[in-house]
C-alpha positions in Angstrom: 2.1 -17.9 -22.5 -0.6 -15.3 -22.2 -2.4 -17.4 -19.6 0.8 -17.6 -17.5 1.2 -13.8 -17.8 -2.4 -13.3 -16.8 -1.9 -15.5 -13.7 1.3 -13.6 -12.8 -0.7 -10.4 -13.2 -3.4 -11.6 -10.8 -0.7 -12.6 -8.2 0.8 -9.1 -8.6 -2.6 -7.6 -7.9 -3.1 -9.6 -4.8 0.4 -8.7 -3.6 -0.3 -5.0 -4.5 -3.5 -5.0 -2.3 -1.6 -6.7 0.5 1.2 -4.2 0.0 -1.2 -1.5 0.9 -1.1 -2.8 4.5 2.4 -4.3 4.6 5.3 -1.8 4.8 7.7 -4.2 3.0 5.7 -4.2 -0.3 5.1 -1.1 -2.4 1.4 -1.8 -3.0 0.5 0.6 -5.8 3.7 -0.1 -7.7 3.2 -3.8 -7.4 -0.3 -3.4 -8.7 1.1 -1.3 -11.6 3.4 -4.2 -12.5 0.2 -6.3 -12.9 -1.0 -3.8 -15.5 2.3 -3.9 -17.3 2.3 -7.7 -17.4 -1.2 -7.6 -18.8 0.0 -5.3 -21.6 2.9 -7.6 -22.3 0.5 -10.4 -23.4 -0.2 -10.9 -27.1 -3.9 -10.5 -26.4 -3.7 -6.8 -25.1 -2.3 -4.0 -27.2 0.5 -2.0 -25.5 -0.8 1.4 -24.4 2.2 3.5 -23.3 0.1 6.5 -22.3 -2.1 4.5 -20.0 1.0 2.7 -18.5 2.9 6.0 -18.1 0.0 7.8 -16.3 -0.7 4.8 -14.0 3.0 4.5 -13.2 3.2 8.2 -12.4 0.2 7.9 -10.0 1.7 4.8 -8.4 5.1 6.5 -7.9 3.4 9.6 -6.4 1.4 7.5 -4.0 4.6 5.6 -3.1 6.3 8.9 -2.3 3.3 10.3 -0.4 3.3 7.1 1.7 6.6 8.2 3.3 5.5 11.8 3.9 1.9 11.4 5.3 2.7 9.4 8.5 5.6 11.7 9.3 3.4 14.8 8.7 0.8 13.3 11.0 3.3 12.6 13.7 5.0 16.0 13.4 1.6 17.8 13.3 0.7 16.2 16.6 4.1 16.8 18.2 5.7 13.5 17.6 9.3 12.4 16.7 11.0 9.9 14.5 10.6 7.4 17.3 6.9 7.6 16.9 7.1 7.0 13.1 9.4 4.0 13.6 7.2 2.7 16.4 4.2 2.9 14.0 6.0 0.7 11.4 7.2 -1.8 14.0 3.8 -1.8 15.6 2.1 -2.6 12.3 4.3 -5.7 11.7 4.0 -7.0 15.3 0.3 -6.3 15.3 -0.3 -8.2 12.1 1.3 -11.3 13.5 0.0 -11.3 17.1 -3.4 -9.6 16.8 -4.8 -10.4 13.3 -6.8 -8.7 11.8 -7.1 -6.0 14.5 -3.4 -5.6 14.8 -3.3 -3.6 11.6 -5.1 -0.8 13.5 -4.0 -1.4 17.1 -0.3 -2.1 16.3 0.6 1.2 14.7 -1.1 3.2 17.4 0.6 1.2 20.2 3.9 1.2 18.4 3.9 5.0 18.0 3.0 5.4 21.7 5.7 3.1 22.8 8.2 4.8 20.5 7.4 8.2 21.9 7.6 6.8 25.5 11.1 5.5 24.7 12.0 9.0 23.5 10.5 10.8 26.5 9.1 8.5 29.2 8.0 11.4 31.4 5.3 12.9 29.1 2.7 10.2 28.3 0.2 12.8 27.3 2.5 14.1 24.6 3.3 10.5 23.5 -0.4 9.7 23.3 -1.0 12.8 21.1 1.9 11.9 18.9 0.7 8.3 18.6 -2.7 9.5 17.5 -1.1 11.7 14.9 1.1 8.9 13.6 -1.9 6.6 13.6 -4.0 9.1 11.6 -1.1 9.5 9.1 -0.7 5.8 8.8 -4.4 5.2 8.2 -4.5 8.0 5.6 -1.6 6.7 3.6 -2.8 3.1 3.9 -6.2 4.1 2.6 -4.6 5.9 -0.4 -2.5 2.9 -1.2 -5.4 0.5 -0.8 -7.7 2.6 -3.0 -5.0 2.9 -5.7 -4.4 -0.9 -5.6 -8.1 -1.6 -5.9 -8.6 0.9 -8.8 -5.6 -0.8 -10.6 -7.2 -4.2 -10.0 -10.5 -2.8 -11.5 -8.6 -1.5 -14.5 -6.8 -4.9 -14.8 -10.0 -6.9 -14.9 -11.7 -4.3 -17.1 -9.0 -4.6 -19.7 -8.9 -8.4 -19.4 -12.7 -8.5 -19.8 -12.4 -6.4 -23.0 -9.9 -8.8 -24.5 -11.1 -12.1 -22.8 -11.9 -13.7 -26.2 -8.2 -13.3 -27.3 -7.0 -15.1 -24.1 -9.3 -18.0 -24.5 -9.5 -18.3 -28.3 -8.3 -21.9 -29.0 -9.5 -22.0 -32.6 
């Protein structure tokens, strides 16, 4: 059973890292579930303090993820159309321009969103798109770093208890 939980944990880590880029998956929270699953094995002792702190961090990063792109867009004069365009552009970009679509898509999406809002002011739309793009990149970077740190913690804990996982005696 522990090996199955270990495999589930690794899958959750992979999904957590992918979730750093995909808006439909909460990356750090998914990575946190990998840590929880690891602690649910018989091999690893439950550490509620560790799990509580890492959950709080994942939750804060999840909240910040919704605030940073909007702040970037607003800071550069954008609207809700730019924020929505950023998210749509990310999804479209990932499917039609991989791997560069993750970078190009949000920028173009924000620009198109702002042009839909006000088609007369392309300079303002470009500035707002830049702000939305900066916000998106910042929040994505935070989520990615958190997911990678959680993966490092996962494998570090696993390595400490590896003999308990593979002790067939």
